[in-house]
C-alpha positions as CSV (number, residue, x, y, z in Angstrom):
1,M,5.2,-0.4,33.4
2,H,5.9,-0.8,30.0
3,H,5.3,2.4,27.6
4,D,6.3,-0.1,24.8
5,V,4.3,-2.3,23.2
6,P,6.0,-5.1,22.0
7,A,8.0,-4.6,25.5
8,A,5.1,-5.3,27.4
9,V,3.4,-7.7,25.6
10,L,7.0,-10.0,26.3
11,H,6.9,-9.2,29.6
12,T,2.9,-10.5,29.6
13,L,4.0,-13.3,27.5
14,R,7.2,-14.5,29.6
15,G,4.9,-14.2,33.0
16,P,3.8,-16.6,35.4
17,G,3.6,-20.2,33.7
18,R,5.3,-21.4,30.8
19,P,6.0,-19.5,27.5
20,P,3.9,-19.9,24.9
21,K,4.3,-22.9,22.5
22,K,2.7,-21.4,19.5
23,L,1.2,-18.2,18.9
24,L,-1.1,-16.9,16.0
25,L,-1.0,-13.7,15.4
26,T,-3.7,-11.5,14.2
27,G,-5.5,-8.4,13.4
28,W,-7.4,-6.6,10.8
29,F,-6.0,-7.7,8.2
30,S,-7.2,-11.5,9.2
31,F,-10.9,-10.9,9.2
32,R,-12.2,-11.5,5.8
33,D,-14.3,-8.9,5.6
34,G,-12.0,-6.6,7.5
35,E,-9.2,-4.6,5.6
36,A,-5.7,-4.6,5.7
37,T,-4.5,-1.1,6.0
38,A,-0.5,0.3,6.0
39,G,-0.5,0.4,9.7
40,D,-2.1,-3.0,10.7
41,V,0.7,-4.6,8.2
42,L,3.6,-2.4,9.6
43,A,2.4,-3.5,13.1
44,Q,2.0,-6.7,12.3
45,R,5.5,-6.7,10.8
46,H,6.9,-5.1,14.2
47,M,5.1,-7.3,16.8
48,S,6.1,-10.7,14.5
49,A,9.9,-9.4,14.7
50,A,9.6,-9.0,18.4
51,L,8.3,-12.5,18.7
52,T,11.0,-13.6,16.8
53,G,13.6,-11.6,18.6
54,A,12.1,-13.5,21.7
55,G,12.3,-17.0,20.4
56,I,8.7,-17.8,20.5
57,P,7.1,-19.4,17.4
58,H,4.1,-18.2,15.8
59,D,2.3,-18.0,12.4
60,T,-0.2,-15.4,11.0
61,A,-4.1,-15.5,9.9
62,W,-4.2,-13.3,7.0
63,S,-7.7,-12.8,4.9
64,P,-8.1,-14.5,2.1
65,G,-9.1,-11.2,0.3
66,F,-5.7,-9.7,0.8
67,R,-3.3,-12.9,1.1
68,P,-5.1,-15.8,-1.8
69,G,-4.1,-19.1,-0.2
70,A,-2.3,-18.2,3.2
71,L,-2.5,-19.3,6.8
72,S,-6.4,-17.3,7.4
73,L,-8.3,-17.8,10.8
74,E,-10.4,-20.7,9.0
75,T,-7.6,-23.0,7.7
76,A,-5.9,-22.4,11.6
77,D,-6.3,-25.2,13.8
78,P,-7.0,-23.5,17.2
79,D,-5.6,-26.7,18.5
80,A,-2.4,-26.2,17.1
81,Y,-1.7,-22.5,19.2
82,D,-2.1,-22.4,22.8
83,T,-1.7,-18.2,22.4
84,L,-3.8,-15.8,20.4
85,L,-2.6,-12.3,19.7
86,F,-4.4,-9.4,18.2
87,V,-2.5,-6.4,17.0
88,C,-3.9,-2.9,15.9
89,G,-7.0,-1.4,15.2
90,P,-9.9,-0.9,17.7
91,V,-11.5,-3.5,19.1
92,Y,-15.2,-2.9,18.5
93,G,-17.5,-5.3,16.4
94,P,-18.6,-8.5,15.7
95,Q,-16.0,-10.2,14.3
96,F,-14.1,-10.6,17.6
97,A,-17.4,-12.4,18.9
98,A,-16.3,-15.2,16.1
99,L,-12.7,-14.8,17.1
100,H,-13.0,-15.5,20.4
101,A,-15.4,-18.5,20.5
102,R,-12.8,-20.1,17.4
103,F,-9.7,-19.9,19.4
104,R,-11.7,-20.5,23.1
105,S,-9.1,-22.5,24.1
106,C,-5.9,-20.2,23.7
107,T,-5.0,-17.3,25.7
108,R,-6.0,-14.1,23.9
109,L,-3.9,-10.8,24.0
110,A,-4.6,-7.5,22.2
111,A,-1.8,-5.6,21.3
112,G,-1.8,-1.3,20.5
113,V,-5.0,-1.3,20.0
114,S,-7.6,1.2,20.4
115,V,-10.3,-0.1,23.2
116,V,-13.7,1.9,22.2
117,D,-15.6,0.1,24.9
118,P,-14.1,-1.9,27.9
119,A,-17.2,-3.2,28.5
120,D,-17.4,-4.7,25.2
121,P,-17.9,-8.3,24.5
122,A,-14.8,-7.7,22.2
123,A,-12.4,-6.2,24.7
124,T,-13.8,-8.4,28.2
125,G,-12.8,-11.7,25.4
126,F,-9.2,-10.8,25.9
127,H,-7.3,-12.1,28.6
128,T,-4.8,-9.4,28.7
129,I,-5.0,-6.4,26.9
130,V,-2.2,-3.7,26.2
131,A,-4.0,-0.9,24.7
132,R,-2.5,2.4,22.8
133,D,-5.2,4.1,23.8
134,G,-9.0,4.0,25.5
135,T,-8.0,2.8,28.9
136,A,-6.8,4.6,31.7
137,A,-3.1,3.7,30.9
138,P,-1.4,6.3,29.3
139,A,-1.3,6.1,25.5
140,R,1.4,3.9,23.8
141,R,3.0,4.9,21.1
142,D,1.2,2.6,18.1
143,L,3.2,-0.3,16.6
144,A,3.5,1.1,12.6
145,A,5.8,3.8,14.2
146,H,9.0,1.8,14.9
147,A,8.0,-1.2,12.4
148,P,10.9,-2.3,10.3
149,V,10.4,-1.4,6.3
150,D,12.1,-2.4,3.2
151,P,13.8,0.7,0.9
152,L,10.9,2.9,-0.2
153,P,9.8,2.2,-3.9
154,P,9.1,5.0,-6.1
155,V,6.7,7.3,-6.4
156,V,4.4,7.0,-9.9
157,A,2.1,9.9,-11.1
158,V,-0.6,7.8,-13.5
159,V,-1.9,10.6,-15.9
160,L,-4.2,9.0,-18.3
161,S,-6.6,9.9,-21.2
162,S,-9.9,8.1,-21.7
163,G,-11.7,10.8,-24.1
164,Q,-9.9,12.7,-27.7
165,G,-13.2,11.3,-29.3
166,E,-11.8,13.1,-32.7
167,Y,-9.5,10.3,-33.6
168,G,-12.5,7.6,-34.1
169,A,-11.5,4.5,-35.4
170,R,-8.0,4.9,-34.6
171,R,-8.7,5.2,-30.8
172,R,-6.9,2.2,-28.3
173,H,-7.7,4.2,-25.2
174,A,-9.4,1.6,-23.6
175,E,-7.0,-1.4,-24.7
176,V,-4.5,0.9,-23.9
177,N,-5.5,2.1,-20.6
178,G,-6.3,-1.9,-19.4
179,T,-2.9,-2.6,-20.5
180,I,-0.9,0.4,-18.4
181,T,-3.0,-0.5,-15.3
182,G,-2.7,-4.1,-15.5
183,W,1.1,-3.4,-15.6
184,L,1.1,-1.1,-13.0
185,A,-0.5,-3.3,-10.6
186,G,2.0,-5.5,-10.8
187,Q,5.0,-3.3,-10.1
188,D,6.6,-2.2,-6.5
189,C,5.6,1.6,-6.8
190,A,3.4,4.1,-4.7
191,R,1.0,5.0,-7.6
192,V,-0.6,8.3,-7.5
193,P,-3.7,9.0,-10.6
194,A,-3.4,12.2,-11.4
195,E,-5.2,14.5,-14.3
196,T,-4.3,17.1,-15.9
197,R,-7.7,19.0,-16.0
198,L,-8.3,21.5,-13.3
199,A,-10.7,22.1,-11.2
200,V,-12.0,25.1,-8.6
201,D,-15.2,22.9,-7.1
202,D,-13.7,19.2,-7.0
203,W,-11.0,19.0,-3.9
204,R,-9.3,15.9,-5.9
205,L,-7.9,17.7,-8.8
206,C,-5.5,20.7,-9.0
207,A,-7.1,24.2,-9.1
208,T,-3.9,25.4,-10.8
209,A,-1.0,24.4,-13.5
210,E,1.3,25.7,-10.5
211,Q,-0.1,22.3,-8.3
212,F,0.1,20.0,-10.7
213,L,3.6,20.5,-11.4
214,A,4.3,20.7,-7.3
215,L,2.6,17.2,-7.8
216,V,4.5,15.8,-10.7
217,A,7.9,17.5,-9.4
218,R,8.0,15.1,-6.8
219,C,7.0,11.9,-8.2
220,D,9.8,9.6,-9.7
221,L,8.0,8.8,-12.5
222,V,5.3,10.0,-14.7
223,V,3.4,7.2,-16.6
224,T,1.1,9.0,-19.3
225,T,-1.2,8.5,-22.1
226,R,-1.5,12.5,-22.5
227,L,0.6,15.3,-24.5
228,H,0.8,17.5,-21.6
229,G,0.9,14.8,-18.8
230,L,4.7,14.2,-20.9
231,V,5.2,18.1,-21.5
232,L,4.9,19.2,-17.7
233,A,6.6,16.0,-16.2
234,L,9.8,16.8,-18.6
235,R,9.2,20.6,-17.5
236,T,10.0,19.2,-13.5
237,G,12.7,17.2,-14.6
238,T,10.2,14.2,-13.7
239,P,11.5,11.1,-16.3
240,V,8.1,9.9,-18.0
241,I,7.2,6.8,-20.0
242,A,4.7,8.0,-22.8
243,V,2.2,5.5,-24.5
244,D,0.4,6.8,-27.4
245,P,-3.2,5.8,-27.0
246,V,-4.1,6.3,-30.9
247,A,-3.0,3.8,-33.6
248,G,-0.4,5.0,-36.4
249,G,0.6,7.9,-33.4
250,A,-0.8,10.9,-32.9
251,K,0.0,13.9,-30.7
252,V,2.0,12.4,-28.5
253,T,4.3,10.6,-31.1
254,A,4.8,14.2,-32.4
255,Q,5.5,15.7,-29.3
256,A,8.0,12.9,-27.7
257,R,9.6,13.4,-31.3
258,A,9.7,17.2,-31.1
259,V,11.4,17.1,-27.9
260,G,13.4,14.1,-28.1
261,W,12.1,12.3,-25.9
262,P,13.1,8.2,-25.7
263,A,10.0,6.4,-23.8
264,L,7.3,6.4,-26.1
265,V,5.3,3.2,-26.6
266,A,3.2,3.2,-29.8
267,A,0.0,1.6,-29.0
268,D,0.3,-1.1,-31.5
269,A,3.4,-2.4,-29.9
270,L,2.1,-1.7,-26.3
271,S,3.2,-4.6,-23.9
272,P,4.4,-5.8,-20.1
273,S,7.6,-6.2,-21.6
274,L,8.6,-3.1,-23.3
275,L,7.0,-1.2,-20.2
276,D,9.3,-3.1,-18.0
277,H,12.3,-1.4,-20.6
278,W,11.4,1.8,-20.4
279,W,10.6,1.3,-16.2
280,A,14.2,0.3,-15.5
281,W,15.7,2.8,-18.3
282,A,13.2,5.8,-16.9
283,L,14.5,5.0,-13.5
284,S,18.1,4.6,-13.8
285,G,20.8,7.5,-14.1
286,A,20.7,7.6,-17.8
287,G,16.6,8.5,-17.2
288,L,16.8,10.7,-14.6
289,T,20.0,12.5,-16.8
290,A,17.8,12.5,-20.0
291,A,14.8,14.1,-17.8
292,A,16.8,16.9,-16.3
293,R,17.9,18.5,-19.3
294,H,14.6,19.3,-19.8
295,S,13.6,20.9,-16.2
296,I,12.6,24.8,-16.2
297,R,12.9,25.6,-12.8
């Protein structure tokens, strides 16, 4: 018995009869009302690499909500494929009835999936299931565990202010936050929303200053409109892009000048290109060295 999911799938595909002429790779990331999780996408990547290595032509169907314009279950022609392979996630739910019906002419396999109820039509609609769990067979390692990945991107703490009413008409917080978050959405990074506000009754917030310092110390970069986002990140030696959300400059600008930190952007000068400039600098050797000079361990 093959305990490795891709090996078991390839063994099945190469079994009696001819190998697939064209295979459609699907998963919960294919359903319009489903979701694309990191694990699901890595499972797709692992299985796609195995199929490519075995010389099996295939396409992947993506949810239009996740990858607009890509091949989807709705735009894929069922007659163009003789095999459908569903990977990862639970084999459960009404979405599978439509999948089995639309691709009824295909040989349908599920791999690396959890079988909630073997008698469920969602499961019985597959000709073969190579389960990761939920059957009498031993559990198999999830497909995401050994999927090929690219170099990991930076982890960025995002510490924004939406208050500071004391600045009145000089406040540019909404516009500044909108520009920053829109720009960050296009950056290849792991974004971590963070708050300098402490609380003992909200698990999402740090309860002590040390907890916040531990958070930013483990990040590669902090992007902030808060004075203490700047000060505390530099204390841990983490580079910062500081944006002053007050027109004409206020306490963020004053503090950046007081400590001699160059990656400072004024509200009235804020632009994606300027943020790009400081992003490249902050993550470079120069930025890391500059931040290290401020570190207090």
